[in-house]
N, C-alpha and C positions, 0 to 999 in steps of 0.2 A: 449440194449437194442432195440421193435417190434419199427420203421420208425410211425409214424405216421399221418406224414408230410415231401412232397418230394420235392423239386424245382428242376429241370435235366434247368439247362441257362434260364432262362427267361428273357421278356427285353420286355418292354411294351413306347409305345412307345406315345405320346396325340398329337395330331396339324398336319400337313400338310405344305410340302414342306418346305420353310426359320422357315416358324412358330412354328416346333417341336419338342423337347422336351422328350428327354431319360432318361423316372424319374426308369425304369430299366435297366439295364445293362449287360443280359446272369450272371445271380446270378440266383447259386445255394447255398441249402441246407436243411442238413436235418433234423430232426429235429424228436427225441424218445418223446413217451407213456409215459405220467404222466413227464418230462423235465417239468421246471421252464424257462424259456427264457424270458432273455430283451431287448429293443430294442433301440440302444440309436445314434443320430446323430441331428444332426443341421434340426432347421427349412428347407422343399425345399429336404434332401439330400434323401425321397423317406421312408423314416418310412410305410406310408401311405401310398400309393402304396403296401405296401409289403403288407404291414395288410389285406388290398383292393384281394392279387393274394392268402393270403391263403385264404381265412375266404370267397374267391368265388365268393364276391363281383362286382369283376371285373374280361377283363378275359385277361392276356397276349398278346402282341404283338406275340412270338413266345418267345418258348422252351414248356415243361410239366407242369402236377400241382401232385405231390394223394395224397391224402387223404382218411387214412385210408385204403391206395390199390386200388379206383379208380380215374379213371386218371380224374380229375375233368377237365381240362383245352377241355376238350371236352365231355363232357357231356353239353343234350342240357339247355341254354335258358330258354325255358318253363321247366325243368327238378330241375335243381337246383337250387331249393327253395328246394328239397327237404336236399340230402343234409345238407342243412344252417342247416336244422332244426331238424334234426332230429344228428345232429354230429358239431355240431355250439352255440357254445353261447356268443355271443355278450354283448360287457359293453364300452362304452361311456365317452367322459369331462361330455356330453352336454346327463344328466338323459332320456331324449326322455319318460318322461311317461304319462302316457295321462292327462292331468289338471281332467275331469269330471270323470277317475272312482275315490276307492279303491285301497289301496297293495296291499292288494286281489285280487282284481281283478284287479289291472294291470299287475300282476304277474302269472294269468290264462288266460292273452287275444288274446297272442299267442298259445293260444292248444284249441280255442274256434272253427274254423274250422275240428279240427277232435272229435269234438263231445264228447269225453272224461273225467264220470267224478269225476276219478281217478287223475286225478290229483289240484278239488281244495284241495285233501289231504295235494301233495305232494305239493303244496303252502304255503298251511297251517305248515306244517310241517318244513318247508326252512324259514317259514319271521319268527316262534318259533324260528330255531336253531339261527336267526340271530339276533338277542333277537334282537324282532316286536311283538310278543306276545299280546301286550296292545293297537296296532297302525295297525292292519289290516286298519278298519276300517276308516281312516283316509285321504285325499286326500290330492296333494305331494302340497300340497300353506298351507300344517298343518304339514306336517313333514320338518325335519333340510333337511341339507344337505348331512353329513352324514349318517343319514334315506333314504333318498332317494336312496341316490349310492344299503344303501342293497337294492333294494325291484329293485332293476338292473341290481344288480346281481344271487340274485332269482328266476326273471322272467328268466334269457339267465342262467339260470340250470333245470329250469320248468320242461325239457324232456332230465333229465340227457346229456348231446353230453357228446365225451370225449376228446371238447377242446375247449380252453375260447379262445377268444384272449379279448384280451384291452389293450384301445383306449388314454392313455394320464387319467387312473382312479380315477387321485386322483387330474385333472389339476382342478375343481370347488369347490373342497376343501379347509378347513387350512392347513397348518403340521399335526397338533397332530390326526388328524378328518384322512385324506389323509393316515398315520401312520398303522393306529386301518383299516382303509377298507384293505391293504396292506394285516397287518397281517393277518387279513382274511379270503381273494384270500391263501394266505402262508399257511394255514391251510383246509381250503376245499380241496387245494395242492396235504397236505395229508394223507388224511384222505376220497375223491374222488377219489384217480386216478387219474381226472382228470389234463389232460396236463394243460398248463400253456402262453404261450405269451402276454406277459408285451411293450407294445410299452411304454415311461417316456421319460423325460430330468432331469427330478432328479438322478442323482447319484450315491443317497444313496437304492434309491429306486432298481436304478438296480441291483449294491451290495450283496441284496440282493435272488438276480432269482443265482440255478445255473451254466447260461450263460450264459454273454453279446455280443451281434452281435453289431457292430458297424456299421454303413452305412454310408455311402459320396460321391456327387453325382455320385447314381443309384447302389454304384459297395459297394460289402460287407471286410472290412476293414482286410487284415489278423488278427487270433486272439491273440493276448499281450498276450506273456508268465511270 
């Protein structure tokens, strides 16, 4: 299968001198297009740092990162926004919705700099597909946790990205709603072919992925047979 993500001996060090911490230590990893991957590990193991590397939200101290054939670890900072906007959708534990905007407006918000009217139609289609056709005019304070996460998913998909990165997407949801959200993401993977990387601490969610990546002390553990 075609690779969409590749990390080559990626190291990330924070701090300097005696205070420096190695968050990732020579991590090499490949993720195929259309694959569902879960990332698990204890708090402080390097999960979020790994996700930040995959999403071009942070730069490695050393090593190389390729996304869809482009070496993003060498792309100038002022141009990285293009990579993130065009190729990646982000979903977080905290929904990060703008409280003064409606559900529909929150989904459209990332596209406003482009000024293209077609995104309003896509936002409407996405929210309808996610079961929110009657909630589009509601603001976040009028939505449940599950509904807010659905809005966040629609926003992540608005640019038709090839890759979705989800950081504990069920962390603020009850177990039933959390399962619904994960199943929804898996459905989108099947229907739209989007590659999905989910950071989670919940074993039952991790098991739903095609592959589980376990990280400990900044290193990826060998795959369990």
